[in-house]
C-alpha positions in Angstrom: 80.6 75.0 169.4 78.0 72.3 168.8 76.6 70.8 172.0 74.4 67.9 171.0 73.9 66.6 174.5 73.4 69.8 176.4 76.7 69.4 178.3 77.5 73.1 178.0 74.0 74.0 179.3 74.7 71.8 182.3 78.0 73.5 182.9 76.4 77.0 182.6 73.6 76.0 185.0 76.2 74.8 187.4 78.1 78.1 187.2 74.9 80.0 188.0 74.1 78.0 191.1 76.1 78.8 194.3 79.0 80.6 192.7 80.0 83.4 195.0 83.6 84.5 194.4 84.7 85.6 190.9 82.5 82.9 189.4 83.8 80.2 191.8 82.2 78.6 194.8 84.5 80.4 197.3 87.7 82.3 197.6 89.8 79.3 198.4 88.8 77.5 195.1 89.3 80.7 193.1 92.8 81.1 194.6 93.8 77.6 193.6 92.6 78.4 190.1 94.5 81.7 190.1 97.8 80.3 191.4 97.8 76.9 189.7 95.9 77.5 186.5 98.8 75.8 184.6 97.6 72.5 186.0 95.2 72.1 183.1 98.2 72.1 180.7 99.8 69.4 182.8 96.6 67.3 182.6 96.5 67.8 178.8 100.1 66.5 178.7 99.2 63.6 181.0 96.3 62.7 178.7 98.5 62.7 175.7 100.8 60.3 177.5 97.9 58.0 178.4 97.7 58.7 182.1 93.8 59.0 182.0 93.3 56.6 179.1 90.5 54.7 180.8 88.6 57.8 181.8 89.1 59.5 178.5 88.0 56.4 176.6 84.9 56.1 178.7 84.2 59.8 178.3 84.5 59.6 174.5 82.4 56.4 174.4 79.7 57.9 176.6 79.0 60.9 174.4 77.0 59.0 171.7 74.6 58.1 174.5 73.0 61.3 175.9 71.8 59.5 179.0 75.4 58.5 180.1 77.2 61.8 179.0 76.8 63.3 182.4 78.1 60.2 184.1 81.2 60.0 181.9 81.9 63.7 182.3 81.6 63.4 186.0 84.0 60.4 186.0 86.7 62.2 184.1 86.2 65.3 186.2 86.6 63.3 189.4 89.8 61.6 188.2 91.3 65.0 187.3 90.1 66.6 190.6 91.8 63.9 192.6 95.1 64.4 190.7 94.7 68.2 191.1 94.3 68.0 194.8 97.3 65.6 195.2 99.5 67.9 193.1 98.6 71.1 194.9 99.2 69.4 198.3 102.6 68.1 197.1 103.4 71.6 195.8 102.5 73.5 199.0 103.5 70.9 201.6 106.8 72.5 202.6 105.2 76.0 202.8 102.2 74.7 204.7 104.4 72.9 207.3 106.4 76.0 208.0 103.3 78.1 208.9 102.3 78.4 212.6 99.6 79.9 214.7 97.3 82.6 213.3 98.5 82.4 209.7 98.0 78.7 209.5 94.5 79.1 211.0 93.6 81.5 208.1 94.2 78.8 205.5 91.1 76.6 204.9 92.2 73.9 202.5 89.1 71.8 203.4 86.8 74.4 201.7 88.5 74.0 198.3 86.0 72.5 195.8 88.3 70.1 193.9 85.3 68.8 191.9 84.6 72.3 190.6 88.3 72.7 189.6 88.2 69.3 187.9 85.0 70.2 186.0 86.6 73.4 184.9 89.5 71.5 183.3 87.1 69.1 181.6 85.1 72.1 180.3 88.2 73.8 179.0 89.9 70.9 177.4 87.1 68.5 176.4 83.9 70.4 175.8 
């Protein structure tokens, strides 16, 4: 794949820094990817339906300008990460509310790196 603006290099560098669990930042982020990896397909369908039209247009527009490529990639990644987080919480809400005590304390949803998951989708579907 041609990478005229070094985006793939940026992604690879990011992967090498601070990744500690099967290539992911932590176990919680990795588990979201394992259990909900089909979310990327949902995002692809959303994009086809125009849900992220503004972010995708800015992303595509930014690529001719190497200086702004990172900014537009981050913007698209952020929009996807927000939707990913919302969707996962909606999906697990009932299960989460039924947990009590020790088991609930074992779950650390705050440590999930939604930005990393969003960037992974951008990397898979756009780069």
